[in-house]
N, C-alpha and C positions, 0 to 999 in steps of 0.2 A: 690564832699560832697562838702558843703557851707554849713556858721555858722558865724553869725550876728557879726556885727561888734567891738560890746560891749563884746565881749566871753572873756573871762579870764578862764584859766586853771586852776589855784591855785580857783578862785573861782567857775565856774560852771561846773567843772566835779567833779561831787558826784551824786550817786546814777544814774547813765550809767549803764547800760544793753545789752545785746545782745538781736538783735530783735528778731533773728533767734530762741535762745536754752538759753537765757533770763541768760547768766552768766554776775557776774558783772564786768562790764570792771572799768582798774586803768589808772590814765597819763603816771604808768612806762610804761602800756600792748600796751600805742599808741605809745610812745617815741618809743619804740623795735622794735615794726612792722615799726617805721618807717626809723628803724637804718636798724635795718637788708634786708632792701626795697633798700634802699641806695646803702648798700656794693655789692648786689646784681649787682646792676645798673654799679656801678662803677669796681666788676670785669670782667663783659662780657665786659665792654669797654675799658677796657684793655687786654682782651685775642682778642679782634676780630684786634686793634691796631698792639697787638706784635704776631700775627698771623703769621706763615713761614717764623718770625725771629730767632729762638732755645731758645726763650724765653717763660721757664715757670714759672707760677704762681701757688702757693700755695694753 
């Protein structure tokens, strides 16, 4: 995904809709999705790092 260099969420992220289902997408939706993705990647990284070491992540 790419965006123009002059894109600013606060002024440009209005009336954005999903191309598949037509649901309106808000700035908070994007931030939440990105946060969840990063958290999962970090959890996976820790699991792989400590695999076999007797540690368990919740």
